[in-house]
C-alpha positions as CSV (number, residue, x, y, z in Angstrom):
1,M,5.9,143.8,111.3
2,A,9.0,141.5,110.1
3,A,8.3,137.9,108.7
4,W,9.4,135.4,111.1
5,Y,12.3,134.6,108.6
6,D,13.8,138.1,109.5
7,R,14.6,137.2,113.0
8,H,16.9,134.5,112.3
9,F,20.0,133.9,113.8
10,K,22.2,136.3,112.6
11,N,20.0,139.1,114.1
12,D,20.6,137.3,117.4
13,Y,24.5,136.9,116.8
14,D,25.1,140.9,116.0
15,Q,23.2,141.5,119.3
16,N,24.9,139.6,120.8
17,R,28.5,140.5,119.4
18,K,27.5,144.1,120.0
19,A,26.8,143.4,123.8
20,L,30.2,142.1,124.1
21,K,32.1,144.8,122.8
22,D,33.0,146.8,125.4
23,A,34.9,144.0,128.0
24,T,35.2,146.5,130.9
25,A,31.6,146.6,131.3
26,F,32.1,142.9,132.4
27,E,33.6,141.4,135.7
28,P,37.0,142.1,136.2
29,S,38.0,138.0,136.0
30,W,35.7,137.6,132.5
31,R,37.6,140.6,130.6
32,P,40.0,138.6,129.1
33,T,37.3,136.2,128.3
34,V,35.1,138.2,126.7
35,V,37.9,140.2,124.3
36,E,38.2,136.8,122.8
37,L,34.2,136.3,122.5
38,H,34.2,139.4,120.6
39,D,37.5,138.2,118.4
40,M,35.6,135.1,117.8
41,M,32.3,136.8,116.6
42,S,33.4,138.7,112.8
43,R,31.0,140.2,110.8
44,D,30.1,137.1,108.8
45,G,30.4,133.9,111.7
46,Y,32.6,132.8,114.4
47,D,36.0,132.6,113.6
48,P,37.6,129.3,114.9
49,T,40.7,130.0,115.9
50,H,39.4,131.9,119.5
51,D,36.9,128.5,120.3
52,A,38.5,128.2,123.8
53,A,37.1,131.2,124.5
54,L,33.9,129.0,124.2
55,M,35.1,126.4,127.1
56,R,36.0,129.7,129.3
57,T,32.5,130.8,128.7
58,R,31.0,127.3,130.1
59,R,33.6,126.9,133.0
60,K,33.1,130.5,134.3
61,A,29.2,130.4,134.0
62,T,29.0,128.2,137.6
63,E,32.0,131.1,139.3
64,G,31.1,133.6,141.2
65,P,32.6,137.0,141.9
66,P,36.5,135.9,142.8
67,T,37.2,135.8,146.9
68,T,40.9,136.1,148.5
69,L,41.4,133.1,151.0
70,G,44.4,133.5,153.3
71,A,46.9,133.8,149.8
72,R,45.2,132.4,147.4
73,A,42.0,133.7,145.7
74,T,39.6,130.9,144.2
75,A,35.8,131.2,142.9
76,P,32.9,129.6,144.6
77,T,30.7,127.3,142.7
78,V,27.6,129.2,142.2
79,A,24.3,128.9,140.2
80,E,24.3,129.8,136.2
81,D,22.4,132.7,136.1
82,V,24.0,134.0,139.6
83,G,27.3,133.3,137.9
84,L,26.4,135.1,134.8
85,L,24.5,137.5,136.3
86,A,27.8,138.2,138.6
87,A,29.7,138.5,135.4
88,V,27.6,141.7,134.2
89,G,27.8,143.4,137.8
90,V,24.2,142.3,139.0
91,A,24.3,141.1,142.5
92,A,20.2,141.1,143.0
93,D,16.8,142.7,141.2
94,P,16.4,144.6,139.6
95,I,18.2,143.4,136.2
96,P,18.3,146.6,133.7
97,P,18.3,146.1,130.2
98,V,21.3,146.5,129.2
99,P,22.9,144.2,131.6
100,R,20.0,141.7,130.6
101,A,21.4,142.1,127.1
102,R,25.2,141.2,128.1
103,A,24.3,138.2,130.1
104,A,22.1,137.2,127.1
105,A,25.3,137.2,125.1
106,L,27.3,135.2,127.8
107,K,24.4,132.7,127.7
108,A,24.8,132.3,123.7
109,A,28.0,131.7,124.0
110,R,28.4,129.1,126.8
111,H,25.6,126.6,124.0
112,T,27.4,126.6,121.2
113,Y,30.2,124.7,120.2
114,L,32.8,123.8,117.6
115,L,33.2,120.3,116.2
116,N,35.2,118.7,113.9
117,R,38.3,120.7,114.4
118,A,40.4,119.9,111.8
119,G,39.8,119.5,108.3
120,N,37.5,120.8,105.6
121,S,34.6,120.1,107.5
122,Q,34.7,123.0,110.7
123,V,31.2,123.3,111.8
124,W,29.3,125.2,114.9
125,I,26.3,123.9,116.6
126,H,23.9,126.5,118.6
127,A,22.3,124.3,121.4
128,L,20.0,126.7,122.9
129,P,18.2,125.1,126.2
130,R,14.7,124.1,125.2
131,Q,13.2,126.8,127.8
132,F,14.1,129.4,125.3
133,T,11.1,130.1,122.9
134,D,13.5,132.9,121.3
135,W,17.0,133.9,120.9
136,A,18.9,134.6,123.8
137,S,19.0,138.2,122.8
138,H,15.1,138.7,123.0
139,A,14.4,136.2,125.2
140,L,16.3,137.3,127.6
141,A,14.9,141.8,127.2
142,D,11.4,140.6,126.9
143,A,11.4,138.5,129.9
144,S,8.8,140.2,131.9
145,T,10.1,139.3,135.6
146,P,13.5,139.3,137.2
147,A,12.9,135.5,137.9
148,A,11.6,134.9,134.3
149,V,15.2,136.2,133.5
150,R,16.6,134.0,136.4
151,T,14.6,131.0,135.1
152,L,16.6,131.1,131.3
153,L,20.0,132.0,132.7
154,K,20.3,129.0,134.7
155,S,18.4,126.5,132.6
156,S,20.4,123.5,131.4
157,G,18.5,121.2,128.7
158,E,20.2,121.8,125.5
159,H,18.1,121.5,122.3
160,F,20.7,119.2,120.8
161,N,22.3,117.0,123.0
162,A,25.9,115.4,123.1
163,L,24.6,112.6,120.8
164,D,22.8,115.2,118.4
165,R,25.6,117.2,118.5
166,K,28.4,114.1,117.4
167,N,25.7,112.8,115.1
168,L,25.3,116.2,112.7
169,A,29.4,116.7,113.2
170,S,29.3,113.3,111.8
171,A,26.9,114.1,108.8
172,V,28.5,117.4,107.4
173,Q,31.9,115.0,107.5
174,Q,30.5,112.4,105.3
175,A,28.6,115.5,103.3
176,M,31.6,117.0,102.5
177,A,33.2,113.5,101.3
178,W,30.4,112.9,99.2
179,C,30.6,116.4,97.9
180,Q,34.3,115.7,96.9
181,K,33.7,112.5,95.2
182,A,31.1,114.3,93.5
183,G,33.2,116.6,92.3
184,M,36.0,114.6,91.1
185,V,33.0,112.2,89.4
186,L,32.7,115.6,87.6
187,T,35.9,116.2,86.6
188,G,36.2,113.1,85.0
189,A,33.2,113.3,83.2
190,V,34.4,116.4,81.3
191,T,36.4,115.8,77.7
192,P,39.3,116.6,77.8
193,P,40.8,118.7,74.8
194,G,42.1,116.6,71.7
195,A,40.2,113.4,73.1
196,S,39.9,111.0,70.5
197,G,37.5,109.1,71.8
198,P,35.3,108.2,75.4
199,S,37.0,106.2,77.6
200,A,35.4,103.7,80.6
201,P,36.1,106.2,83.7
202,R,35.0,109.1,81.8
203,T,31.4,107.1,80.2
204,A,30.9,105.8,83.8
205,A,31.5,109.2,85.0
206,R,28.9,111.1,82.3
207,E,26.3,108.2,82.6
208,L,25.8,109.5,86.4
209,V,25.5,112.9,85.7
210,R,22.7,111.5,83.0
211,R,21.2,109.7,85.5
212,W,20.1,112.2,88.1
213,F,19.8,114.8,85.6
214,V,19.2,114.6,82.1
215,G,17.1,111.2,82.1
216,R,15.9,110.6,78.1
217,D,16.3,114.2,77.2
218,A,17.8,114.8,74.2
219,V,21.1,116.7,75.0
220,T,24.6,117.2,73.4
221,E,27.8,115.9,74.3
222,G,29.0,119.4,74.7
223,D,25.9,120.5,76.4
224,T,27.0,117.3,79.0
225,D,30.0,118.6,79.2
226,A,28.8,122.5,80.4
227,L,26.4,121.0,82.5
228,A,28.9,118.8,84.3
229,R,31.3,122.1,84.5
230,M,28.8,123.9,86.4
231,L,27.7,121.2,89.0
232,A,31.6,120.8,89.8
233,A,31.7,124.7,90.2
234,G,28.7,124.4,92.9
235,F,30.0,121.1,94.6
236,K,33.3,122.6,95.0
237,S,31.9,125.7,96.8
238,L,29.7,123.9,99.2
239,V,33.0,122.5,100.2
240,A,34.5,125.4,100.5
241,A,31.4,126.5,102.6
242,V,31.9,124.6,105.3
243,G,36.0,124.4,104.9
244,R,36.2,128.1,106.0
245,G,35.0,127.3,109.2
246,K,32.1,129.6,109.6
247,F,29.1,127.2,109.0
248,L,26.5,127.1,111.8
249,L,23.8,124.4,112.5
250,T,20.7,125.6,115.0
251,D,17.0,125.0,115.4
252,F,15.3,128.0,114.5
253,V,14.5,128.6,117.8
254,P,11.8,130.9,117.5
255,L,9.3,128.3,115.4
256,R,9.2,126.5,118.9
257,A,6.7,128.8,119.6
258,A,5.3,128.4,116.2
259,S,1.6,129.4,115.7
260,T,0.6,129.8,112.6
261,A,0.4,126.8,109.4
262,E,3.7,128.2,107.8
263,E,5.8,128.5,111.3
264,R,4.6,124.9,111.6
265,R,4.9,123.4,108.1
266,F,9.1,124.5,109.1
267,F,8.9,123.7,112.4
268,D,7.7,120.2,111.3
269,S,10.3,120.2,108.6
270,E,13.8,117.6,108.4
271,A,16.2,121.3,107.7
272,F,15.5,124.5,105.8
273,T,17.5,126.8,105.3
274,L,17.2,130.6,103.9
275,R,18.1,130.6,100.1
276,S,21.6,132.4,98.6
277,R,22.7,133.4,102.0
278,Y,20.2,135.5,102.5
279,E,20.6,136.4,106.3
280,G,24.2,136.9,105.2
281,M,25.6,134.2,107.2
282,D,26.1,130.2,107.1
283,V,23.1,128.7,108.7
284,V,21.3,125.5,108.4
285,Y,18.2,125.4,110.7
286,V,17.6,121.5,111.8
287,E,14.3,121.2,112.9
288,S,11.7,118.8,114.8
289,N,11.6,115.9,111.8
290,F,15.8,115.7,111.3
291,F,16.8,112.7,113.0
292,A,12.7,110.8,112.3
293,R,12.8,107.6,110.7
294,D,10.4,108.8,107.7
295,A,9.0,105.3,106.6
296,G,8.3,106.7,103.2
297,G,12.3,107.6,102.9
298,V,14.6,106.4,100.4
299,I,17.8,106.1,102.5
300,F,17.7,106.2,106.7
301,D,19.5,107.7,109.7
302,Q,23.5,108.6,108.9
303,D,23.1,108.8,104.9
304,N,19.4,110.4,105.2
305,W,21.0,113.1,108.0
306,T,24.1,113.5,105.4
307,R,21.6,114.2,102.3
308,I,19.3,116.6,104.5
309,I,23.0,118.2,104.7
310,V,23.8,118.6,101.5
311,H,20.7,119.2,100.1
312,E,20.6,122.5,102.0
313,L,24.5,123.1,101.8
314,S,22.8,123.4,97.7
315,H,20.3,126.1,98.5
316,L,22.1,127.7,100.6
317,V,25.3,128.0,99.1
318,A,24.2,127.7,95.4
319,G,21.3,128.7,95.1
320,T,19.1,125.4,94.3
321,V,15.1,124.8,94.9
322,D,12.6,122.1,95.9
323,H,10.9,122.7,92.4
324,D,7.3,121.0,93.0
325,A,8.3,120.0,96.4
326,R,10.3,117.3,94.2
327,Y,12.2,115.1,96.7
328,A,13.1,111.8,96.5
329,H,10.7,109.9,98.1
330,S,8.4,111.8,95.0
331,G,10.1,110.5,92.5
332,I,13.0,113.0,91.1
333,G,13.6,110.8,87.9
334,V,13.6,113.2,84.8
335,H,10.6,112.9,82.5
336,A,8.0,115.0,80.5
337,G,6.9,116.5,83.8
338,F,10.1,117.2,85.7
339,P,12.5,117.8,82.6
340,S,16.1,117.7,82.6
341,S,15.8,122.2,83.3
342,K,14.6,121.8,86.9
343,A,16.3,118.7,87.8
344,V,19.8,120.5,87.2
345,D,18.9,122.9,90.2
346,N,16.8,120.6,92.5
347,A,18.1,120.1,95.9
348,D,17.4,116.6,96.1
349,N,18.6,116.0,92.7
350,W,22.3,117.2,94.0
351,A,22.2,115.0,97.0
352,F,21.3,111.5,95.6
353,F,23.6,112.6,93.2
354,A,26.6,113.0,95.5
355,A,25.0,110.2,97.2
356,D,25.3,107.6,94.3
357,C,28.9,109.1,93.7
358,A,29.8,108.4,96.8
359,G,28.5,105.0,96.5
360,V,26.2,105.1,99.0
361,L,22.9,103.8,97.3
362,T,21.9,100.4,96.1
363,A,20.0,99.8,93.4
364,G,17.2,99.5,95.0
365,H,17.7,103.3,96.0
366,R,18.1,104.3,92.9
367,L,14.8,102.4,91.6
368,Q,12.7,104.1,94.2
369,A,14.3,107.7,93.8
370,L,14.7,107.8,90.1
371,A,10.5,107.0,89.8
372,E,9.2,109.5,87.7
373,R,5.5,110.7,88.8
């Protein structure tokens, strides 16, 4: 049996992409939308140039087959399960496996949104309704009765409501601003060829690098230059990953039915990702404690949500880790028990460095996060 984390979003995405391949299998009025949905779903993620198909899917999900009244064709309003099953040619029970798969693909698309369309912070959000305890393709295939299929297809209580989606989109936009500022600081921290001596801006930039990644460890000036270059390349890759328009946020839907201690641990987290693009797509899983206000935290609300996005992006794109479960609330200051060699690829060091570069942290925040525990 595959590990739970191998039943990831990309697994469902690929099944849905396959189900949408033959538009002629759908009711004629749906075919142009199905063609565009399939075009939108490239091999490694959604293409933002075709996102209008998602809005049409949401509208058409409650439309029945067109009828003609006099000289004008109309589409009557129907319940969403009726509309989606009509789209795949099913008017009555039973509901065979292949039409279920096609309806699942439409249902998944109907709850997917593209936010932050402009600039370098495009983000997709998949908000499958709370009634699902597995991805759409699996849940509808495994539903035991036609009534269970219909219940899922007409479900509407999205896991991320409109305010959640707005806050998540803002967190990604702010995360990109932090990462860009970090990149500027890191570029300014590198000693240029032929420099006759330190400048005040370069000294300040190097102090930021040392604060979060070096501490009191002994390193040469050349080592600091090399570290700054490495980090600059990493933050540039984080910005590029979101800017290409295929970055997606969702929860890990199968974990809604978590039954083991390991599954509960991930379900109860703020967020996680499969490191170094393990699943072949840029996905961050936003879990049950993402929006919680942890009394033991360092920063809160929108700033903390942004910190989580930078943290997880660094795992996803740059391959950072959580050394010894080191997070800011437990102290990420460099010392003998947590040397620079660990800090340089510890995800929360990356996130708090970016926050510091962006001017978000107070002296109190730094003191708490840099505690040597």
